[in-house]
C-alpha positions as CSV (number, residue, x, y, z in Angstrom):
1,M,0.0,0.0,0.0
2,G,2.9,2.4,0.7
3,T,4.3,1.7,-2.7
4,G,0.9,2.3,-4.3
5,L,0.5,5.6,-2.5
6,V,3.9,6.8,-3.5
7,R,3.2,5.9,-7.1
8,G,-0.2,7.5,-6.9
9,F,1.2,10.8,-5.5
10,L,3.7,10.9,-8.3
11,A,1.2,10.1,-11.0
12,A,-1.1,12.9,-9.7
13,Q,1.9,15.3,-9.5
14,V,0.9,16.3,-6.0
15,L,4.5,15.4,-4.9
16,S,7.7,15.2,-6.9
17,A,10.2,12.4,-6.5
18,D,12.6,14.9,-4.8
19,D,9.8,15.5,-2.1
20,I,9.7,11.8,-1.1
21,L,12.2,9.9,1.1
22,V,11.5,6.2,1.6
23,Y,12.8,3.3,3.6
24,D,11.8,-0.4,3.6
25,V,13.4,-3.2,5.5
26,D,13.2,-5.2,2.3
27,S,16.2,-3.8,0.5
28,Q,15.1,-5.4,-2.9
29,R,11.7,-3.7,-2.7
30,L,13.3,-0.4,-1.7
31,E,15.8,-0.6,-4.6
32,A,13.1,-1.4,-7.1
33,L,10.9,1.5,-6.0
34,V,13.8,3.9,-6.1
35,A,14.9,2.7,-9.6
36,D,11.4,2.9,-10.9
37,T,10.3,6.3,-9.5
38,T,13.6,8.1,-8.7
39,V,12.4,8.9,-5.1
40,R,15.2,9.2,-2.6
41,A,16.2,6.2,-0.4
42,A,16.9,6.6,3.3
43,A,19.5,4.6,5.3
44,D,16.9,3.7,7.9
45,N,13.6,4.7,9.5
46,Q,15.3,7.2,11.8
47,A,16.7,9.1,8.8
48,V,13.2,9.4,7.3
49,V,11.9,10.8,10.6
50,T,14.7,13.3,11.1
51,Q,14.6,14.6,7.5
52,S,10.8,14.9,6.9
53,E,8.0,17.3,7.8
54,A,5.4,14.5,7.4
55,V,6.0,10.8,7.9
56,L,3.7,8.1,6.4
57,V,4.0,4.8,8.2
58,A,2.7,2.1,5.8
59,V,3.2,-1.2,7.8
60,K,1.0,-4.0,9.0
61,P,-0.7,-3.5,12.4
62,Q,1.2,-6.5,13.8
63,V,4.5,-4.8,13.4
64,I,3.8,-1.1,13.8
65,E,4.7,-0.9,17.5
66,Q,8.2,-2.3,17.0
67,V,8.6,0.2,14.1
68,L,7.5,3.3,16.0
69,R,8.7,2.8,19.6
70,P,12.4,3.2,18.7
71,L,11.6,6.3,16.7
72,A,9.8,8.2,19.5
73,P,12.8,10.3,20.6
74,H,13.4,11.4,17.1
75,F,10.1,13.0,16.3
76,A,10.0,16.8,16.4
77,S,7.3,18.9,18.0
78,G,4.6,19.7,15.4
79,Q,5.8,17.0,13.0
80,L,3.0,15.1,11.3
81,L,2.7,11.3,11.5
82,I,0.3,9.5,9.3
83,S,-0.5,5.8,9.9
84,I,-2.4,3.5,7.7
85,A,-2.2,0.5,10.1
86,A,-5.7,-1.0,10.3
87,G,-7.3,-1.0,13.8
88,I,-4.5,1.0,15.5
89,G,-6.1,4.0,17.2
90,L,-4.7,7.5,17.8
91,A,-4.3,6.8,21.6
92,Q,-2.2,3.7,20.9
93,L,-0.1,5.6,18.4
94,R,0.4,8.4,20.9
95,E,1.6,5.9,23.5
96,W,4.3,4.6,21.1
97,V,5.6,7.9,19.7
98,G,5.3,10.3,22.6
99,P,3.9,13.8,22.7
100,A,5.8,15.4,19.8
101,P,4.1,14.6,16.5
102,A,0.6,15.4,15.4
103,L,-1.2,12.2,14.5
104,V,-3.5,11.2,11.6
105,R,-5.0,7.8,11.1
106,V,-5.9,6.9,7.6
107,M,-7.6,3.9,5.9
108,P,-6.9,4.0,2.2
109,N,-7.6,1.1,-0.2
110,I,-5.6,-0.6,-2.9
111,L,-7.4,1.3,-5.7
112,C,-5.2,4.3,-4.9
113,T,-2.7,2.6,-7.2
114,I,-4.9,3.6,-10.2
115,Q,-6.0,6.9,-8.6
116,Q,-9.5,5.5,-8.0
117,G,-9.1,4.9,-4.2
118,A,-11.5,5.5,-1.4
119,A,-10.0,6.7,1.9
120,A,-11.1,8.1,5.2
121,Y,-9.1,9.7,8.0
122,C,-9.3,11.0,11.5
123,A,-7.0,13.4,13.2
124,D,-6.0,14.3,16.8
125,D,-6.3,17.7,18.2
126,E,-2.6,18.6,17.5
127,V,-3.1,18.5,13.7
128,T,-3.1,22.0,12.2
129,D,-5.3,23.2,9.4
130,S,-2.4,23.1,7.0
131,Q,-1.5,19.6,8.0
132,Q,-5.2,18.5,7.5
133,Q,-5.2,20.2,4.1
134,L,-2.0,18.2,3.2
135,V,-3.6,14.9,4.2
136,E,-6.7,15.7,2.1
137,Q,-4.6,16.9,-0.8
138,L,-2.5,13.7,-0.8
139,L,-5.5,11.3,-0.4
140,G,-7.6,13.3,-2.8
141,S,-5.0,13.0,-5.5
142,V,-5.5,9.2,-5.6
143,G,-9.3,9.0,-5.2
144,A,-12.1,10.1,-2.9
145,V,-11.4,11.1,0.7
146,A,-13.6,11.7,3.8
147,Q,-13.0,12.8,7.3
148,V,-14.8,10.7,10.0
149,P,-14.8,10.4,13.8
150,E,-12.3,7.9,15.0
151,K,-15.0,5.6,16.2
152,L,-16.1,5.0,12.6
153,M,-12.6,4.0,11.3
154,D,-13.2,0.3,11.8
155,A,-16.4,0.6,9.7
156,V,-14.4,2.4,7.0
157,T,-11.9,-0.5,7.1
158,G,-14.7,-3.0,6.7
159,L,-16.3,-1.1,3.8
160,S,-13.8,0.7,1.6
161,G,-10.7,-1.0,2.9
162,S,-11.9,-4.5,2.3
163,G,-14.5,-3.6,-0.3
164,P,-12.3,-3.9,-3.4
165,A,-11.9,-7.6,-2.7
166,F,-15.7,-8.0,-2.2
167,A,-16.3,-6.1,-5.5
168,A,-13.7,-8.3,-7.3
169,V,-15.5,-11.4,-6.1
170,F,-18.8,-10.0,-7.5
171,I,-17.2,-9.1,-10.8
172,E,-15.7,-12.6,-11.0
173,A,-19.1,-14.1,-10.2
174,L,-20.9,-12.0,-12.9
175,A,-18.3,-13.1,-15.4
176,D,-18.8,-16.8,-14.4
177,G,-22.5,-16.3,-15.0
178,G,-21.8,-14.9,-18.5
179,V,-19.6,-17.9,-19.3
180,A,-22.3,-20.2,-18.0
181,A,-24.7,-18.4,-20.3
182,G,-22.4,-19.0,-23.3
183,L,-20.0,-16.0,-23.5
184,P,-16.3,-16.4,-24.0
185,R,-14.3,-15.8,-20.7
186,D,-12.5,-12.6,-21.9
187,V,-15.7,-11.0,-23.2
188,A,-17.6,-11.9,-20.0
189,L,-15.0,-10.5,-17.8
190,Q,-14.7,-7.3,-19.8
191,L,-18.5,-6.8,-19.7
192,A,-18.7,-7.6,-16.0
193,A,-15.9,-5.2,-15.0
194,Q,-17.2,-2.4,-17.1
195,T,-20.8,-2.9,-15.9
196,V,-19.7,-2.6,-12.2
197,A,-17.4,0.3,-12.9
198,G,-20.1,2.1,-14.8
199,A,-22.7,1.4,-12.1
200,G,-20.4,2.8,-9.5
201,Q,-19.8,6.0,-11.6
202,W,-23.6,6.4,-12.1
203,V,-24.2,6.2,-8.3
204,L,-21.4,8.7,-7.7
205,T,-23.0,11.1,-10.2
206,H,-26.7,10.6,-9.3
207,G,-26.4,9.4,-5.7
208,N,-29.2,6.8,-5.6
209,P,-28.5,3.1,-6.3
210,A,-32.1,2.2,-5.9
211,Q,-33.0,4.6,-8.8
212,L,-30.5,2.9,-11.1
213,K,-31.9,-0.5,-10.1
214,D,-35.4,0.6,-10.9
215,M,-34.4,2.1,-14.2
216,V,-33.0,-1.2,-15.4
217,T,-35.8,-3.4,-13.9
218,S,-38.8,-3.8,-16.1
219,P,-41.9,-5.5,-14.7
220,G,-41.7,-9.2,-15.4
221,G,-38.4,-8.8,-17.3
222,T,-35.0,-10.3,-17.3
223,T,-33.5,-8.1,-14.6
224,A,-36.4,-8.8,-12.2
225,S,-35.9,-12.5,-12.6
226,G,-32.2,-12.1,-11.8
227,L,-32.8,-9.9,-8.8
228,C,-35.2,-12.4,-7.4
229,Q,-32.4,-15.0,-7.4
230,L,-29.9,-12.6,-5.8
231,E,-32.4,-11.8,-3.0
232,A,-33.4,-15.4,-2.6
233,R,-29.8,-16.5,-2.2
234,G,-28.9,-13.7,0.2
235,L,-26.6,-11.5,-1.7
236,R,-27.6,-8.3,0.1
237,S,-27.4,-9.8,3.6
238,A,-24.1,-11.5,2.8
239,A,-22.6,-8.2,1.7
240,V,-23.8,-6.5,4.9
241,E,-22.4,-9.3,7.0
242,A,-19.0,-9.2,5.1
243,V,-18.5,-5.5,5.9
244,V,-19.5,-6.0,9.5
245,A,-17.2,-9.0,9.9
246,A,-14.3,-7.1,8.4
247,A,-15.0,-4.1,10.7
248,R,-15.0,-6.4,13.6
249,R,-11.7,-7.9,12.6
250,S,-10.3,-4.4,12.4
251,Q,-11.3,-3.8,16.0
252,E,-9.6,-7.1,17.0
253,L,-6.4,-6.1,15.3
254,G,-6.4,-2.9,17.3
255,S,-6.8,-4.7,20.6
């Protein structure tokens, strides 16, 4: 995800390669990113912290404590720390890094790699207006961004954080249906993906998925027959339960 965000920021030209200093414990991954993007490589995490106005920590929640605790003495007052670790709250981050940096917690998703992401963030009271604007500028350059209360971040993780995988399964299932009905696999997948992408764009433009559904559904028609099957087999309830389960797992990771 860190690599995806870096590539997205560069593609959107919200940052230049000279603006970005990166470090990864995996030297091969670090070298590949630097070679491909010409961003600058740091010798270690401490170097990133001491040379940056804002620090983005893009590691898994299982390892973020061991990454941040040794860095606590090196943060400067008013510096910005942005974490994308699922489930790790602002209070926990504060315990690990001490009083110096302002803290922002972000949940992006993988679609930021194609500048079609959906992200939400929450900020602590130390974050300045200019720092908040920076966060929104960065996230907005790779997709949609919303600010939410911290208590809703687990719900964001379950919906837009995990959602691309859920949507991918649905696209795959639509394509399987097209193949079962006689279409070649490549044609079925292209039509399925474009249909879902187009439906998403329609909802973003018009704001009412029920209206789109009703526009397509004629009385006694083909869509009505298909919708009956989706409802009978629990697609709607399964989707709701998937988001709630993912949000619950986010809470567990934070505890």
